[in-house]
C-alpha positions as CSV (number, residue, x, y, z in Angstrom):
1,M,104.1,79.8,76.8
2,K,101.5,77.3,77.9
3,V,97.9,77.8,76.9
4,G,96.3,80.0,79.6
5,M,99.6,81.4,80.9
6,K,99.4,85.1,81.0
7,P,101.9,87.9,81.9
8,K,101.2,89.2,85.4
9,T,102.0,92.3,87.3
10,R,104.0,92.3,90.5
11,I,100.9,93.0,92.5
12,Q,99.1,90.0,90.9
13,I,102.0,87.7,91.9
14,A,102.0,89.1,95.4
15,Q,98.2,88.5,95.7
16,E,98.6,84.9,94.5
17,L,101.2,84.3,97.2
18,E,99.0,86.1,99.7
19,I,101.8,88.5,100.6
20,S,102.1,92.3,100.2
21,Y,103.9,93.8,97.2
22,S,106.6,95.1,99.5
23,T,107.2,91.6,101.0
24,L,107.5,90.2,97.5
25,W,110.0,93.0,96.6
26,R,112.1,92.1,99.7
27,L,112.0,88.4,98.9
28,L,113.1,89.0,95.3
29,K,115.9,91.3,96.4
30,K,117.1,88.8,98.9
31,L,117.1,86.1,96.2
32,S,118.8,88.4,93.7
33,I,116.0,88.1,91.2
34,K,115.8,91.2,89.0
35,L,112.5,91.9,87.2
36,P,112.1,93.9,84.0
37,N,109.8,96.9,83.9
38,G,106.2,96.2,83.1
39,L,104.6,92.8,83.1
40,I,106.3,89.6,84.3
41,Y,106.1,86.9,81.6
42,P,105.6,83.2,82.4
43,A,109.3,82.3,82.2
44,K,110.2,84.9,84.8
45,Q,107.2,83.8,86.9
46,Q,108.6,80.3,86.8
47,E,111.9,81.5,88.0
48,I,110.3,83.3,90.9
49,Y,108.2,80.3,92.0
50,N,111.2,78.0,91.7
51,A,113.3,80.3,93.8
52,L,110.6,80.4,96.5
53,F,109.3,76.8,96.4
54,G,112.1,74.7,94.8
55,N,111.5,73.0,91.5
56,Y,107.9,74.1,91.0
57,E,105.9,73.7,87.8
58,I,103.2,76.3,87.0
59,R,100.0,74.7,85.8
60,D,97.3,76.5,83.8
61,N,95.1,78.8,85.9
62,E,96.8,77.8,89.1
63,R,96.5,79.9,92.2
64,F,98.4,79.5,95.4
């Protein structure tokens, strides 16, 4: 895990993407991305961002 990278909730990820939680849920379902219960760790966050934006690299403290 990169320095500054933190686990996030689904709501935090939706807020970063400026979409609602339910829209995020529908996108992940459409992309067949299953999330574990609880926090989403950086590796899974990277998978989500790559699926949505292509080969995307998360940088420390980055916001969308």
